[in-house]
N, C-alpha and C positions, 0 to 999 in steps of 0.2 A: 476504389475510387474511380477507376476507369469504367466499371460497369455502371456506377451511379451517374457518371458524366454522360454515358450513352443514353440513359433513360431520363435524364434530367432536362427540364425545359430551360434552365438557366445555365449557359455554358461557362459563366464566370465563377460558379460556385466552387469548382475544384481548385481554381487558382486562388480564390479566397481562402480555402482550407490550407493550401500549401503555405501561403504567406503567414498566417497566424500559427500554424503548426511549427514553422521554423522559428518564429518569435518565442513560442512556448518552449521549444528545445533550448534556445539560447538562454532564456531566463533560468532554466534548471541548471544548465552548465555553469552559469555565473554563480549561482547559489552555492554550488559545491566546490568551486575553485577559488573564490575570493577569500582573502584573509580577514577582512573587516566584517564583524557580525552585524553591524547596522546595514551595510550594503547587502549582506546576505538576506536580511529581512526585506529590503526593497525588492530583491530579485524574486523572493518567494511570493511577495504581494503581486508582482507582475505576472507570475504564473496564474494567479486567480483571475486576473482581468482577461488575459488572452485566451485562456481555456474556456472561460464562461461564454465568450463570444462564439466559440465553435460548437458548444453543446446543441443549440437549436439550428444546426446547419440545414437540416431538412425540417422546416418550421411546422410545428404542431403545438397544440395546447400543452401537452405533457412535457415536451422538450423546453418550451419557454418557461413553464413553471419550475422545472428542474434547474434551469440556468439561474433564475432569480433566487431560488432557494440556496443554490451554491454561492452566489455572490453575497447574500445577506449573512449566512452563517460563516462563510469563509472570511468575510470582512470583520465580523465581530471577533472571530478567533485571532486573526492577524493583528487586530488592534490590541488585544490582550498581550500578544507577543511583543508588540511595540512598548507597552507599559513595562514589561519585564526588562527589556533592553534599556529603557531609560533609567530604571532603578539601578541596574548594574553600572551604567555610565556615571550617574551622580555619586554612587559609592566610590568609584574609582577617582573622580574629580575631588571628592572631599579628602582623599588621602594624598594623592600625588599631583593635584592641580590639573589645569586644562592642558591637554596635549592633542596634537592632530591624529596621533595613532592610539588614542585612548581605548578604542573599541576593536583594535586588532586582536585576534584570538590568541596569537602567540604571546603578546604582551600580557593579556589577561591571565594566561596560564602561568607566566612568570611571577606576577604580583598577586596571584590568587590567595596564597596563605596570609597575606597582609590585609585582605578585604574583610568587611564585616560579615560574619557568617549568617546572622539573622536577616540582614538585608538581601543577601544572595538566595537564601531559602525562599523568601517571599517572591523574589524575582523569578526563581525557578518554577514556582507554582503558576505564575502568569505565563511564563514561556511554555511550560508543558501543556497547559490548556490551549494556548494559542497555536503552537505548532502541532499539538495533538489533534486539533480540529482538521488541519490539512492532512495529517497522517491517518485519519479515519478512526481514531480511538473513541470508544464509547465513553460517555453519552453524547459526544460532539459529532457523531458519525451520520446524523440523519440526512445530510445532503448527499452522501456518497452513493447509496443504492439508486436514487432517482437520477443523479447526474450520469453515472456509469451506464445505466440501462438505456438512457435516451441519447447519449452522445454517439457519434460515429465510431465504428470499431477501432480505427487507428488512434483516435483520441482517447477512447477508453483504455486501450493498451498502454498509452503513455501516462495517463493519469493514475491508473491502478498499479502499473508495474514500476514506474519511475518517479512520479510526483510524490507518492507515499514514501518512497525511499529518501527523497530529498528532505522531506519534513522530519523523518526519523534521524537523518544526518544532523539536522539543526539541533534536535533534542540531545543527541550524543555529544555534540560540541559543548553545549551549555552544561551538561552534566559533568563533564571533565572540569570545567571552571568551578562549579559549585563544590565538587568533591575536593578540589584543591584548597578551598576556603574552609569548609566545615566537615569534611569527611563524607564517605559514601552512605552513611546510615540513613539520612533523611531522604536523599534522592532514591535510594533503593526501595524504601517503604512506599513512597508515592508511586513510583513506577510499577511496583509489584501490585498495588491495589488497583491502579488503572488498567494494567495489563490483564489481570485476572477478570476484571469486570468486562473488558472488551472481548476476551475469549468466551465468556459465558453468553454475552449478548449476541456475538456473531454466530456461535454454535447453535443457540436456540432459534435464532432468526432463519438459519438455513433450512430448518425443518418445514417452515411454513411457505416457502417460496415455490412458485410454479414456473418462473421464468429463469432460463439458464443464465441470462445476463445478470439478473439480480442475485442469483446464486453465487456467481463469481464475485459480485460486489460485496456481498456479506462475508464471503471468504476472506476478502481483504481486511475487513474489520477484525476477524479472528487472528489473522496472521500478524497484524500490527500489534495486537495484544501479546502474541507470542514473542515478538521481537523485543517489546518493552520488558517482558518478564525475564527474558534471557540476560538482559543488561544488568540485572540485579545479582547475578551469581559470579561476580568477580571477573578476572581476565578471561578465563575459559568461557564464561557465559557471554562476554562481549564478543569473543571470536565466533561463538555459535550463533549469536544474533546476526552478526554481519554475514556469516555464511548463509543463514536462512534468508536474509535480506536479498542476497544475490539469487538464491534459488527462487524466491517468490517473484522477483523482478522478471526473470526469464520465463518461468512457467506461466505466470499470470498474463504477461504481454502476449505470449503465444496463444493462450487460451482465448483471450479477447479478440485477437485477430481472426482466429478460426471461428469464433462465435459469429463474427461479422459475415464470414463466408456462409455459415449455416443459415443465418438470417436471410441473406440474399437468395439462397436456394429454396428454403421452405416458406419464406414470407411470414414467419411467425417466431416469436421468442418463447412460446410455451413449450415446456418439456414434453407434454403429451402429444404435441403435433409433430415432433421430430421422431419419425420411425424409420427403421431401415437405413440408418445413417451410413454404416460401413458399406452397405450395398450401393447406396445412391452416390456417396462421395468416398471412394475407396482410399484416398489419401488424407482428406480432412478428418474423417471419422477416427482412424487409429491415432492420428496426431492429437486430436482433441481428447481422446481417452488417455493418452500419455500425459498431457498437461494436467488433467484432473487427478490422475494417480500421483503425479509429482507434488501437486498442491496438498493432497491428502497425506503425503509423507510415507507412502507405501513403497515397498520394494520386494522383488521376488527373492525368495531364499534359494540359493544354489546348493546343489549337492555335489560333494567332491568325489564321490565314488563313481565308478564307470558302469555299474550295474543299474538296473531299472528299479532301484529300491523305492524311489519316490512314488512311482506309479503303483508299486506293490502295496505301499502303505495307504494309498488313496482308495484302493478297492479291497474289500474284505476277502480273506482267503476262502477258496472253495472248500466246501464241507465234504469230507470223505463219506461215501455211502457205505453203510453197514447193514448187514442183513437183520431184519427185525426178528425179535424173539417172539415165538408164539406161546 
């Protein structure tokens, strides 16, 4: 941002970014710390508004279109999440009457077995589609590649690394309530179907991309599918999903921040235009490669022996020369 400020004609643009980025961070913190699921919905809706304002920070036709696309699709999704929240609220009121803490998550977990299972299943479909739009799940993901590729690098890091985790957190909260009312079979089936579809769409879309920022964006679609898929495999799967959520948040945020540095250096987001990255940027290049490897889920296999057997296996043994028979 300091480099952009030095090259920018508008000195107040960096201050504008800091203000709305702070509001964006505040809204995400409120969403994951508040006990009331209705106020959680309000906080997640606030993240849409403040982040959409920052996408066209450096105004261009593509960035403005990406911002409007994000607002329209995100608003439709969050409206469906509101419908699911209202359904759960009226189901609670029909059984226990009006209470000021009716939508507190801890109270919903306590009275979950007494709620109507069919109503909560319908509510979960609305909630999954709504919050799944914010989480980048396919087929509600179409806003994500455009918004992440056009947004400033710090905003892309927060949206892909943190905002997607906030939306997944909302899905996990509501899954616990629905499972208490009707068992985990229904939610597991829906999450598995949507997760597998997101993995397929994200993986196939990666092959066609030529922009490294769009590659990172479609990677988020695939990872969101993996997180939803893991939640269907019981307590161990939930633990694995949350661990993967942390890994994705750290690696994707780092990768988008480094992608911003690469874009500022090469003036192009095309993969083919970035050559000699390690030689040109000796710190950014290896770190960017580390982030990509972490997102791919690769790790180096270590050999416990002290000899050089790994190198010996990598190269074929030398052939012994034998005298030819005449």
